[in-house]
C-alpha positions in Angstrom: 3.3 4.5 -2.1 7.0 5.5 -2.5 6.7 9.2 -1.7 4.6 11.8 0.1 3.4 15.2 -1.0 4.6 18.1 1.1 1.1 18.3 2.6 1.1 14.6 3.5 4.6 14.9 5.0 3.6 17.9 7.1 0.5 16.2 8.4 2.6 13.1 9.3 5.2 15.2 11.2 2.4 17.0 13.1 0.9 13.7 14.1 4.4 12.4 15.2 5.0 15.5 17.3 1.5 15.3 18.9 2.1 11.7 19.8 5.4 12.6 21.4 3.8 15.4 23.4 1.1 13.1 24.7 3.2 10.0 25.3 6.7 11.2 25.9 8.2 9.1 23.1 8.2 8.9 19.4 5.7 6.4 17.8 7.0 3.1 16.5 5.5 4.0 13.1 3.5 6.7 11.3 0.5 6.0 9.1 -0.3 8.1 6.0 -3.3 7.1 4.0 -3.0 3.5 5.1 0.8 3.4 4.5 2.7 2.3 7.6 6.1 4.1 7.8 8.6 2.8 10.4 10.2 5.1 12.9 13.6 4.7 11.3 12.1 5.7 7.9 10.1 8.7 9.1 13.1 10.0 11.1 15.3 9.6 8.0 12.6 11.6 6.0 12.6 14.4 8.5 16.4 14.6 8.5 16.5 14.6 4.7 13.8 17.4 4.4 15.7 19.5 7.0 18.9 19.1 5.1 17.2 20.0 1.8 15.7 23.1 3.4 19.0 24.2 4.8 20.8 23.7 1.5 18.2 25.2 -0.8 16.2 27.5 1.4 13.0 25.9 0.2 10.8 22.9 1.0 10.8 19.9 -1.4 7.6 19.3 -3.5 7.7 15.6 -2.6 9.4 13.5 0.1 10.7 10.0 -0.7 9.8 7.4 1.9 13.0 5.7 3.0 13.5 1.9 2.6 13.9 -0.4 5.6 15.0 -3.6 3.8 15.7 -5.5 7.0 12.0 -5.1 7.9 11.0 -6.8 4.6 9.2 -3.9 2.9 10.4 -1.4 0.4 8.6 1.8 0.9 5.7 1.2 3.3 3.5 -1.5 4.6 -0.1 -1.0 3.8 -2.5 -1.6 6.6 -5.6 -3.6 5.8 -8.6 -3.8 8.0 
C-alpha cells in the first residue's frame, strides 16, 4: 500500500486523535487495513494534506504514505498475525 483514500486517511486521523485524547501522546504508529505507518510518516501525511487544503481549498482524493527509509520499509509495514 503506497497511498490511502481520503476515507482511509480520515479514519486514520480520527484514530490518532482519539489515541492522543485517551493517552496524552501520539501513537508510535497508525494501522490502516494491516498497514503500519510510522509516527513520522503519518505526521508528514497530515502536514501535506493540510498544506494541500490551504493551497487549493479542497481535499486530495488520495494521500501518499511517506517513506521512512531509515526504518527499512518503503511505504508501510504489513502486520501479520
